[in-house]
N, C-alpha and C positions, 0 to 999 in steps of 0.2 A: 302082485308083479306085474300085471299085463297092465293094471291101471296107472303103475307109478313109470316105463317105462315111456309110459302113453304120453303121460304127463310131464316128465324129462324130454321127450323130444319137441314135443307143440311146446313148452319154455322158452326151449334155449335158443333164439333170436331171442327173449328180450331179454335171459338172462345173462345174454355179453352186453348187452347194452350196460346195464345194467352192475356189469361186474369190471370192463372196461373203465368208465365212468370213479367206482368204487377206488378201482388203478392209480387212477390219473387223483384220486381222491387223497386217496392216503399217501401216497408216494413222491408225489409232483409238486401240487400244489401248494400253495406256503400260505399262513393265515397272518395278518394281522391280531385277530379277535378271540381272544383268549375262550368266548365262545362257542369263536368254528372250531378249535384247538383240539379236534378228537383225542391227540396221545395224550395232550392234556388231562384231558377230562375223562377217560379212562385209565391214564394211572391214577386218579380215584379212587377205581373200588379196588383197587390190589393193592393201595395203601390203608384202607379201610374194610375193611370185610362190612363194615353196620353200611359204608355209601349205596352196599347192594338192598339188605332189607329195607334202602331206604328208593330207593330204584320200586323195585316191586311195590312199594304203600306206596306212593304216587302211582303207576302202572297203575294198581286194581281202585282206584283215587280218581282217576281221569276217566276210566273205563265207562263209569257210572254217571262221571258226571256229563259222556257224551251224548251216552245214549238216554236217560232219565231226566237228568239238570237239567240239561241245556235245552226243553221244554216248561220249565217252568222257569224258573231266576229270569234268565232274559225278559222273559214278555212281565214280572215283577217290574222288574230293572228297568223298562224303559217303554213299555205299555201302561202299565197305571198310573206310571208321574205324571201322562199326557194333562194337557188342557180343555175341556170338556170339547169344543169343538172339536181340537182333531181326534177325540177319541171316537166320538160321535161319524168321523169321514172313517175312521179305522173297522167301528163299525161296523156300516155299511158297505166295505166291503170284500171282510169275511164273510156277513151277508152274501153275499154278492158269488164268493168264490168255495161258499157253501152248496147254493143254488144250482151251478155247477155241475157241482161232485155228486151230487143225486141225479142229474141231468143225465149225466152222460154215465154216471153208472147203470142205472135203468137201462140208458138204450143204447147197453152192449148187451145186456140179457147177464139169466143167470142160470137157464139149462147147460148142462155138461153132462158128455161122456166118462162113459166109464174109465176108457184109455184118453180122453183128457184129464180126467184125474188123477190120473196113475201118476200121468208125465208129470203132473204139477208137484205131485207129493217128491216125486226124486227132483224136480226141478226145487225145492224150492228146500231142502236137504240142501243140497249144495247148493244156495243165496243162503244160508242159513252158517255152512260152513266160511266162503268165502266174506262173508262181513265180518265176521268173527276175527278172521285174522285176518281184512283189512283195516279194523280197529285197532286192534293192536302193534302192528306192524305200523300203522301207523304213528305210532305212542311213542312208540320206546326209541324211535330216534330225539325223539324231542326230548328225552326222559335220557338219553345216559347223555346230554354237553347240557344236565340238572336244570332244564326248561320243566312248567308244570302246568297246566292248566287250568288256570281261573279264568269266571266271566265277571264282567264282561275284556276284563283286562287283557288277559293273553288270552283269549278265543280264539286266535291266530295261530297257536299253536293244534286246534283242533280238527285242522281242514280238512288235511286227509284222513282223518279218523270218520270225518261224517259223514263221507261216502257211505262208509262203511255203518255204521248206524242207522242212517236211509237202507239200508236195504235188511239189515237186522229189522225195520220199521215192520218193515214192506209183509214181509218174511210172517211176523205179529198178527199183523192184518191178515192175511190171505188164509191165517189158520182157526180166525173168526167163523164156527158154522153157520149164525146162523149174519141170515143177509142185511136185513135190519141194524143188527147189531153192530156189521160192519162198518157201512154206509156212515152208521151215527159215530162210529169210536175214529176214520177216517175223515170223519166232515170234522170232528172235537176238532182233530191236530190240526187240518188244512187253516182253520179258526184263527187256531195259537198260534202260525208260523206268520200267519198273517197278520195279527196285531204284534206282533212281537217284529216285524219284516216293519213296517210302518211308522211300530213307533219312533227305529234305531233311525229309520230313516228323516222324520220330524226332528231327534234329537241335535243329527248332522249338520238341519237342515238352521235350526234355533245360535245352536254353537257356531257357525257361518257366520251369524251374524255378529253373531257378538263379539267374533273376535275384531272381524270387519270391522265396528263402531270403533272396539276400542284403542287402535291402530290410527282409526279416524283423529277418534279425542287426543291421545298423542301425537298426532303433526301439529294439531293448533295448538298447541303447549308448547311444545318443544322444534323448535327453526334447524337446532341444530339437534345432536347427542358427539359425546368429545371422542374419537377414534381409541378403544382399549376400555374404554369401561367396561363391564359383565354388567349385564340388566336382568336382574327381580320382575316377574312380574309375577299377576296376580287374576287370571283371565275370570271374568262372572258366570261363565260357563264354560266346564269339563275340565275338569284333567289335566295336568301337564303331565303330558308321562317324557316324556324332553326334552332338552332345550332346542332344539330345532325348531318348539313350538315356540320359542322368547324372540330368538337370532336369524330366524329364517322372516317372516316381514320385516322384522328392527331393519337387517338390510338391505329390506329390498326399495326403504324407504330413504336412507340415511346414508350409507353404502352402495348404490348401484353397481356400481360401475360393471362391465365381463372383465372375467379376467382367466387370461388363457393358461395360468398356469398351476402345475399340479403338485401337494396340495394348493388347493382352493382356502385364502385364510379368508377367515370370518373377521370382519373390521370391529364387525360387533356382537363381544362372546356373548354366554348369558348363561346360567347356572340353575339345579329345575330343585328346590327347597326340599330336599332330603337333607335326613337328620346331619348325615355329614357335610355337605354347607354349608347346614345354620351353623355347623359346629368354627368349619372353616370364614366364618366369616366374623363369630363375634369372636373370636380368637386371631381376627387378623390374618390369616392361615397362608397368608403370600399366595405365590406362581403356582396354574396349571396347568400344564398341554399338553391337554388331548389328543390325538389326529385319530379321526371318524373319517371312515367313509369317503375320503377322498376329503376331507372337510381337515384343515386348521386352525385351533382356535387359543389362544392365550388368555386366561379365566387370570383375576386379579384380585380375588376375594379380600384383601385390601384396602377398592377398590369398587364400588357398588352404587348402582341407580335400579329403584325400589321401585315399581310404578304398581300399581295399588286398586281394583274396582270393586268393591265388593256387591256387591246389585248389579241387576239390568238398566233400572233404571236413576243406577248416579251415576255420578263422576270419577269418572278416573283422576286417579291425584299421586301424584310425580311425591314420592316421599323426600322433606328439608329432613337431613339426622339433627339437622339440630334441637330443630325444632319440630318436629313431627306432628302432625297432625292424625288420629287412627280414630275408628267408628266404633260403637262396639260386638259391630258386627263384623270386623276383623279380625284375622284366624291366627292363633297366639303365636305360629313360626313368626308372623308378619311383622309382630309385636315386637317380638323380642329381636330381630334383626334392622329393627326402622332408625334404631339411632347411627346404622350404623353408612346410612342412604347420604350421597353428596350429590349433594345438584345441583354445584358446582361446575355438573358435567353435564350442565343443559347449556347451550349456548347459545344466549336470547340474540347474539346480531341475527339482522338478514328478515324474509319473507319467511310463510310455510310453504314446507316439503314439499315436491309436486308428488301425491303418490299414484302409485300408479292403479287407473281403473277396473284393468284388468287382469289383479288380483284384490283391491279392494272394495270392488263396486263402484257406481253413485258416491258423490258427498254426500251420505245424511243429511237432515237438515239440519240449518242453523239452529238451534233451540235453545233450552237452561244450559247443555254440557258444556257447548260453545262460545259461550261468551261468559260461563266458570272459567277456562281453561284460557278463552285471555284476559280475564282476569287475572287468573296466576300467574299470566306469561307478563301481565304488567305489570303485578308486583312483584317479581325478580327481577327487573325494569330498573323498576323505582321510580315507576311511573300515575305515580297516586290517581290521580286526577281522571285521568283515563278509565282506572277502574269507578270513579262515581259513574261517570254517563254509559260504559257498558252497562252497565247495573239499573241504571234511569232508561235502557231503551229497551233490555230483557225485560221489563216488568211492564214497558208496556205494549209489550208484544205479547203479555199474559206468560211469561212462561215463568218458576215456581220449583227451586232446587226440593229432590222429593228425600235427600239428605240432611242434614238445615249443618251437617259442618262445610258446607255445600258453600256457609253465610261469612264463612273465619277473614277471607279474602277484604271485604268491602267490610267488616265494623275493622279494621285494621289501617285501612284507607280514610276510614272514617276518621279513627285514631290520630293520624299525621296528619292531616285537615283541621282536625280537632275539632271537629263537630258532633259535642260530647250526645245532644238531644238524638242522632242518627242510631249513635254507639250505644244509646238508654233502648229505644227501641228494638234493635239488632239481637241485642242478647240474649234477648227476650224471645230470639228465633232460634239461639244456635245452642245455651246451656238449658237445654229441658230438660234432664236430668242429674243428677251427681258423679253419674262416672265424665260427664260433656261438662261442665260446672270445674273442674277440677284441670280436668286438661287445657278449659279457655283460660280456666287461673296462670295458670303454667309458660300457654302462648306467648299471652299477651304480657305477661312479668321480664318473659324471654325476648320483645319484641318492649318491650321496652329501654332496654342495655343499649339496641342496636342503634332503635330510631331518636332525633331529638324531638319533643312531645313537650306540648306545654303538662302544664304544670295543672292545669284546671283533671285532663285527657289520663292525669298520673292519678289522679286523685281519684277521675272515678273506678279505674281501675284497680285499682288500691280498696275500694272502698268498698267499689257493687259489682265491681269484675272480682274479687275473691272473699265478698261480705261471706 
């Protein structure tokens, strides 16, 4: 009883702060998002008691995720896939950290008095209680709004509970009686933490580089993109969790003008390829006008432009839905929606847009992908002689494609200029397997319908390309 009154007395200032916030949040704040509408979320429990059982199930799952899974799964996902050079750096840092831990623990000493031991015992019990309350208290608000801790995509939901998880771990360490065993276990966890965080950092380094490279290539390829087109993109590294991963950089490049209105109108909206978005694209799903976090978008799924980069070493392909060029490495969902991409949304007039260096970094080296993008732009413009000149310049500098499909603009340029011999040599580079051979045939047959080709070239397409 005395402890309870003491607890209430000492907690009262903090409870008043929390209580004041809750009164404002529940009775005065107007939520624009369903996920943060407390009344809506809680009403689900009263409409179906099974929701409460699912909440309890997720609470138990998330408790184990935060306390145990967080120490092995992220390391497996982030550290183990690293390149050998990065892995060696991570091991070196982990070893250094372990040495520091051992030195510190040895320097701190091992002798304790009985009074100190008794005090530590009481402290451990209190720490254990606080740890468990922190973990559960940090997870309950997340679960009540129907969110769930999954690694690594939604690890942010474990942020508050992670404080309690660390306290719990400390209690477990301190209950190891053998000093050397305690040091070994602690060193193991320190090494895991170093490897995981280093792997996480390197992942974002490479994702940032890949994303910047993607948009530099887009800027080389597209002088301007029509306002209002819905962008669909596939980056070579990193999952696209939100649509602003796409429309953010696109608008920085093509519509960077500052807006003072509220909400801000996004001139180039985008969509993430969820099953719902795929269904809307393939069925001409019409307009969608979400308003999120002060941004207004008008997404027209009947007017999309698809941009694909299958690998880091490959080039970005802006897809022409009338004749899509796809590699065997493209995801099935991209193949499904590729015919709906409208290339006419790329405006070919004008020069390369200004790309803000403070966002995208310095312009990359003009390697093969630079010449490919310029050749693809020249193909859309109908400047066939320019394509041949670009290829000659690229080859003279020692640049070659990693993806054989990137020879396609040059194959078509030779077809228009009537150079059958160069078509023959280029065809050997494009059609390396059955799938690419069939696709090359379809693309070139379609090309025959749109361009005025000589009889010799048409015969070559029908008898050699499509044999």
